[in-house]
N, C-alpha and C positions, 0 to 999 in steps of 0.2 A: 504494500500500500504506500502511496505517496500523496503528500499534501503540498500544494504549491501556494506561495504568497510572494508576488513580485520575483525577485532574484533568489529567494530562499526556497529550498526543497526540504521537506521533512520526509525522510524515507527510512526503511528498515536498515538495521546495522548489517554490515558485511564483514567477513573475516579480515579483509585487507584494510579495514578501518582501525584495527587495533593499534597500529603505530601512531596514528593521529590522536587516539584516545590517551595512549601512554604519554605522549609529548604534552598534551593539554593538562593532564593530571599531575604534572611536575610543578605547575604554577602554584606558588604558595597561597595565592588568593583563593583558588578553587579548593585547595586542601583546608584552608581556614574556615570557609563558609560551609563546606559539605562534610559533616562529621563522619559519614559512612565510608568515605574513601580510605582504603588501606594506606598505611604509612610504613615503610616506603611503598610507593605505587610502582609495581613492576610491569614489565611487558606481559608476563603471565596473567597478572590481574586484568590488564586491558583485553587480552585474548579471551579470558573467561567472561568479561563484561559483554563483549560483542557476541560471543557464542551463546550466552544464556539470556540474551535480550528478549527472547520470545517466552514470556511467562504468562500463564493464564491470569486474566484480570488486569494485565498491565500492557500498555503499548509504549515501547521505547523507540524513539526516532533519532537518527543522526540528523543534525541540522547542517545543511550543505549550502554553500554559496559559491557559485561558479565552479562547481566540481570539487570543492575543498570542504572537508569537515571542519566546521567552526563552532560546534557545540552539540549539546544533547538536550532533549526535552522528552519528558515522559508523562503518561497519564495512567494512574491507577484508579480502578473503579470498584467501589464496594457494593454489597448487595442492595443498598438503598438507592442506587443510581447516583451516588455522589462521587465525583472524580477529584483526585488530588494530583496536582501538577508539580513537577520539579524540573529544574533546568540548570545548565551551566554554559558558559561561553568562553572561548579562547580570548586571551588578552588583546590581540590585535583586531578583534572583531567587536570589542566593546565600544560603547559610545556612538554607534552608528545606526541604532534603531533595529538592528538585526533581531535581537532577542524579543523586542516588542512585536515585530511583525510575525515572528514564529509563534509566540504565545497567542497572539490574536487569532492566527490561523488554526491552532490547535483548539482554542476555545470555541471557535465557530463549528469545527468538526464535532467536538464533544457535546455542545449544547444543541446545535441546530440539526446535525446529521445523526448523531447517536441518541439524541433526546434526553440527555442527562438533566437532572433537576437542580444540580448545584455543583460548582467547582470550588475547590479549596487550594490555597497556596500558602505555605508557611515560610517565613524568612527569619533570620536573626534580626533582633531589633537594631543592630548597628549596620546592617546591610542595606544602606539607603538606595544603592543602585538597583537592587532587586525589587525593592518596594516601589521605586519610580516606574519600573517596567510594569509591575502589577497594576498600579494606579492608571498608567497610560492606556491599559486595555479595558479598564472599567472595574477592576476588583476593588472592593471596599474593605477597609480595615475593620475587623471585628473586635480584636482584643489581644491580650498577651497571655500566652500559655506559660505559666511560671515553671522554671526549672525543667523544661520540656525535653531538651536534647542533651545526651551525654556525649562529650567529645573524647577523643582518644587520650588526651592528656589528663583526663580525670575530672575536668571541670564540667559543671552543668550550666547550660545557658537557657535563657528564656527564648521563646519564639513568638512571632507576631502572626496571627491568623488573618488571612484575607479570604473573601468569598466573592463569587460571581454567579449570578442567577440568569436564567434565560431572559433575553431582551436587554441586558445591561452592557453588552460589549461595545466599547468605544471605537 
């Protein structure tokens, strides 16, 4: 399956994407904001990620611009037809609206084509860039989830919950 938005394509992961995933996940920013990324992040981790991307109840997409993987975005759907979205973007693709366009396209797919009743997105309270992306697409801040995420270094961090309902996409 592929979703298109301007010059951005959201497509299934391929085995030959592993090198790009490995390189991206060396970025300290990605490692800081996404607590689930193994440290150190090896090529084996990247190969497992792309190989295991097809999980029931979860759609994971490579975010591609002009044939180059520039990020990842995924949609997990629970039994109540609520989707949770997560994403990351490589350093040199940040600040150009790529993530906003990709998120908007995935939200249209989830709400309009799949008929989900709610989308959720969680960010770190200090991750203002991710919060701007969410707000640009129409997500509304709902509140803080206290001590929500455990990070590999042992610290626990709050999260900020955002939601998007049908008809709210900007």
